[in-house]
C-alpha positions in Angstrom: 0.0 0.0 0.0 1.3 3.4 -0.9 2.6 5.7 1.9 1.6 8.7 0.0 -1.6 10.2 1.4 -1.3 13.9 0.6 0.2 15.7 -2.3 0.6 19.3 -3.5 0.9 20.9 -6.9 2.5 24.2 -8.0 3.3 26.1 -11.1 6.6 28.0 -11.4 8.5 30.3 -13.7 6.9 31.5 -17.0 3.3 30.4 -17.5 2.4 28.2 -20.5 -0.8 26.9 -22.0 -1.5 23.4 -20.8 -0.5 24.1 -17.2 -4.2 24.3 -16.2 -4.9 21.0 -17.9 -2.1 19.4 -15.9 -3.4 21.0 -12.6 -6.9 19.6 -13.5 -5.5 16.2 -14.0 -3.3 16.1 -10.9 -6.2 17.2 -8.7 -8.9 15.1 -10.2 -6.8 11.9 -10.6 -5.3 12.4 -7.1 -8.8 12.7 -5.6 -9.9 9.6 -7.6 -7.1 7.7 -6.1 -8.1 8.7 -2.5 -5.4 11.3 -2.0 -5.8 14.7 -0.4 -4.6 17.3 -2.9 -3.3 20.8 -2.1 -2.7 23.7 -4.4 0.2 26.1 -3.8 -0.5 29.7 -4.9 2.3 31.7 -6.4 4.9 29.1 -7.3 7.9 28.5 -5.0 7.5 31.9 -3.4 4.0 30.8 -2.4 5.4 27.6 -1.0 8.0 29.4 1.1 5.3 31.8 2.3 2.9 28.9 3.1 0.2 29.8 0.6 -1.3 26.3 0.5 -5.0 25.3 0.3 -6.9 22.0 -0.1 -8.2 21.5 -3.6 -11.6 20.0 -4.4 -12.9 18.8 -7.7 -14.9 22.0 -8.2 -11.7 24.1 -7.8 -10.5 22.9 -11.2 -13.9 22.9 -13.0 -13.8 24.5 -16.4 -10.0 25.3 -16.5 -8.7 22.7 -19.0 -8.9 25.0 -21.9 -7.6 28.2 -20.3 -4.1 29.6 -20.7 -2.1 30.9 -17.8 -2.4 29.1 -14.5 -5.1 29.2 -11.8 -2.5 28.6 -9.2 -0.5 31.7 -10.4 3.2 31.7 -10.8 6.3 33.7 -10.0 10.1 33.8 -10.3 11.7 33.0 -6.9 15.4 33.8 -6.5 15.2 32.6 -2.9 14.5 29.1 -4.0 18.0 29.0 -5.5 19.5 29.4 -2.0 19.9 26.7 0.7 17.8 28.7 3.1 15.0 29.1 0.7 15.0 25.4 -0.2 14.9 24.5 3.5 12.0 26.9 4.1 10.1 25.3 1.2 10.7 21.8 2.6 9.7 22.9 6.1 6.4 24.2 4.7 5.7 20.9 3.0 6.6 19.1 6.2 4.4 21.3 8.4 1.5 20.6 6.1 2.1 16.9 6.1 2.6 16.8 2.4 4.1 13.5 1.1 4.8 14.5 -2.5 5.0 17.6 -4.7 4.2 18.0 -8.4 6.1 21.0 -10.0 4.9 22.3 -13.3 7.5 24.5 -15.0 10.8 24.7 -16.9 14.4 24.1 -16.2 14.7 26.5 -13.3 11.6 25.1 -11.7 13.0 21.6 -12.0 16.2 22.7 -10.2 14.0 23.5 -7.2 12.3 20.1 -7.4 15.7 18.4 -7.6 16.9 20.2 -4.5 13.9 19.2 -2.5 14.3 15.6 -3.6 18.1 15.2 -3.3 18.7 17.4 -0.2 15.6 16.7 1.8 14.2 13.5 0.6 10.9 15.0 -0.6 9.0 12.9 -3.3 8.9 15.2 -6.3 7.6 15.0 -9.9 8.2 17.6 -12.6 5.9 18.3 -15.5 7.6 20.4 -18.3 5.6 23.6 -18.7 7.4 26.0 -21.0 6.5 27.3 -24.4 10.2 27.3 -25.6 10.4 23.5 -25.9 13.9 23.7 -24.6 14.1 20.6 -22.4 16.2 17.9 -24.0 14.7 14.8 -22.3 11.1 15.3 -23.8 10.0 15.7 -27.4 7.5 18.4 -26.4 6.8 20.7 -23.5 3.4 22.0 -22.4 2.6 25.2 -24.1 4.8 24.8 -27.2 2.1 23.7 -29.5 -0.2 26.5 -28.4 2.5 29.1 -28.8 3.4 27.9 -32.3 -0.3 28.1 -33.2 -0.5 31.6 -31.8 2.5 32.7 -34.0 1.0 30.9 -37.0 -2.2 32.8 -36.6 -0.3 36.1 -36.2 1.7 35.5 -39.3 -1.4 34.6 -41.3 -3.0 38.0 -40.4 0.2 39.8 -41.1 0.6 38.1 -44.5 -2.8 39.4 -45.6 -1.9 43.0 -45.0 1.7 42.7 -46.1 0.6 41.1 -49.4 -1.9 43.9 -50.0 0.8 46.5 -49.6 3.8 44.7 -51.1 5.4 45.0 -47.7 7.7 42.7 -45.8 7.9 42.2 -42.0 10.4 41.0 -39.5 8.4 39.0 -36.9 10.2 38.4 -33.5 9.1 35.4 -31.5 10.2 34.0 -28.1 13.2 31.7 -27.9 16.3 33.1 -26.2 18.3 29.9 -26.4 16.0 27.6 -28.3 14.7 28.4 -31.8 12.0 25.8 -31.9 9.1 28.3 -32.0 10.7 30.2 -34.8 11.5 27.1 -36.7 8.1 25.3 -36.4 5.9 28.4 -36.7 8.0 29.8 -39.5 8.1 26.6 -41.5 4.4 25.9 -41.2 3.6 29.5 -42.1 5.7 29.5 -45.2 8.1 32.2 -43.9 10.7 33.2 -46.4 13.5 33.5 -43.9 13.8 31.8 -40.5 16.6 32.9 -38.1 17.4 31.0 -34.9 20.2 31.2 -32.3 21.4 27.7 -33.2 22.3 28.6 -36.8 24.8 31.4 -37.5 23.8 33.9 -40.2 25.0 37.2 -41.6 23.1 40.3 -42.6 24.5 39.9 -46.1 22.7 36.6 -46.4 19.4 38.1 -45.3 19.8 41.0 -47.7 20.7 38.6 -50.5 17.6 36.5 -50.0 15.3 39.6 -49.8 16.8 41.1 -53.0 16.5 37.8 -54.8 12.9 37.5 -53.9 12.1 41.1 -54.9 13.9 40.6 -58.2 11.5 37.7 -58.9 8.4 39.8 -57.9 8.1 38.6 -54.3 7.6 41.6 -52.1 5.7 40.3 -49.1 8.5 38.5 -47.3 8.1 37.3 -43.8 11.3 37.0 -41.7 10.7 35.0 -38.5 13.4 35.9 -35.9 13.9 34.1 -32.6 14.7 36.7 -29.9 17.9 34.9 -29.2 19.1 35.5 -32.7 18.5 39.3 -32.7 16.0 42.2 -32.4 13.2 42.7 -35.0 13.3 46.4 -34.5 17.1 46.6 -35.0 17.1 44.2 -38.0 14.4 46.2 -39.7 16.5 49.4 -39.3 19.6 47.6 -40.7 17.6 46.3 -43.7 16.2 49.7 -44.5 19.6 51.3 -44.4 21.0 48.6 -46.7 18.3 48.5 -49.4 15.2 50.2 -50.8 12.4 48.0 -49.3 9.0 48.5 -47.7 9.4 46.7 -44.5 8.0 46.7 -40.9 8.7 44.9 -37.7 6.5 43.2 -35.1 7.3 41.6 -31.7 4.7 39.0 -31.0 5.7 38.9 -27.3 3.5 37.5 -24.6 0.6 36.9 -27.0 2.4 33.6 -27.5 1.6 32.6 -23.9 -2.0 33.7 -23.9 -5.2 32.3 -25.2 -6.8 28.8 -24.9 -4.5 25.8 -24.9 -4.5 23.7 -28.1 -5.9 20.2 -28.2 -2.4 18.8 -28.1 -1.4 20.8 -25.0 -4.7 19.9 -23.2 -4.3 16.2 -23.9 -0.6 16.3 -23.0 -1.2 18.2 -19.8 -3.9 15.6 -18.7 -1.7 12.6 -19.5 1.3 14.1 -17.8 -0.7 15.1 -14.7 -2.0 11.6 -14.3 1.4 10.0 -14.7 3.0 12.4 -12.2 0.4 11.4 -9.5 0.8 7.8 -10.4 4.6 8.1 -10.0 4.2 9.6 -6.5 1.8 6.9 -5.4 4.3 4.3 -6.6 7.0 6.0 -4.5 9.0 7.3 -7.5 10.9 10.4 -6.6 13.2 13.0 -8.2 11.6 12.3 -11.6 10.3 14.4 -14.5 7.4 13.4 -16.8 7.9 13.7 -20.5 6.7 12.5 -23.9 8.8 10.5 -26.3 7.5 9.0 -29.5 4.0 9.8 -28.3 4.5 7.7 -25.1 4.6 9.3 -21.6 7.8 8.6 -19.8 9.4 9.2 -16.4 13.0 10.1 -16.2 15.4 10.8 -13.3 15.5 14.6 -12.9 19.3 14.7 -12.6 19.7 12.7 -15.8 17.1 14.8 -17.6 18.6 18.1 -16.6 22.1 17.0 -17.7 21.0 16.4 -21.3 21.6 19.1 -23.9 18.8 20.1 -26.2 19.6 19.3 -29.8 18.2 21.5 -32.6 16.5 19.8 -35.6 18.9 20.9 -38.3 17.2 18.5 -40.8 13.9 20.3 -40.4 15.6 23.7 -40.7 17.4 22.7 -43.8 14.1 21.5 -45.4 12.4 24.9 -44.5 15.3 26.7 -46.1 15.1 24.6 -49.3 11.4 25.1 -49.7 11.6 28.9 -49.9 14.5 28.9 -52.4 12.2 28.3 -55.4 11.8 31.8 -56.8 
């Protein structure tokens, strides 16, 4: 019989679509398994401050589709310190919590790892980040929704850009990982995709734009990951170098907003269930992921030690498809 009787769930770091679906699943599946389930409001800072409440089924009613997180989130520098980690553990201990589900990205997982390895707390991590920058899992919660948001934005931009023979540099999120730019750019038919993983020169960008213009293509979309440059600055540089009608747009936090996609809702539900199941089975210091459509559990230390690999094959294909003018 499982020794786990009471668990808690929190969301930490940047919000992402699918977090609410995971919360829904953790709470509902936990209750179905006879556990007491608590929600921590405000991420690790809320945990340190003791913002914990018992969750009932009605508390997660009608949240599956919603973006953001009903438990709120925050950045918590204190959780990076030994003292902060101890405070978090003492809060869990004082509330008689046997296991903790952490929904967030790399930084959030570091906190879960500390609680597990230093204090023996049963922890499970669910990858909630739109950047898709965790190497151990094929996809993270929020990535699909963010890509869909960028695709929708580019579609609307393309309409007005085409009408005015105008080009646009579209900056999307992705400081260290260019997956949003790659996947959204490719599936939107962007003429140029620029990511931090692939070096490029302005001369190459200018060459491609001039080539397209020479062949009657004026509505060029350049998708730029934030880690590869600034849309505003690139637009200025392009205007200075050539005669072109061009604008810039920073999609920004729109990528994190709006309803979660079907894929993120389903992934959040599946991951939430497996996180609770893992805690009941006594698994600890693990993260939930998806690989080849199958839900997996992996040791958190091993998972965080892996380096994210960029899909150069897909990038090469995207580049070839737009070199047809």
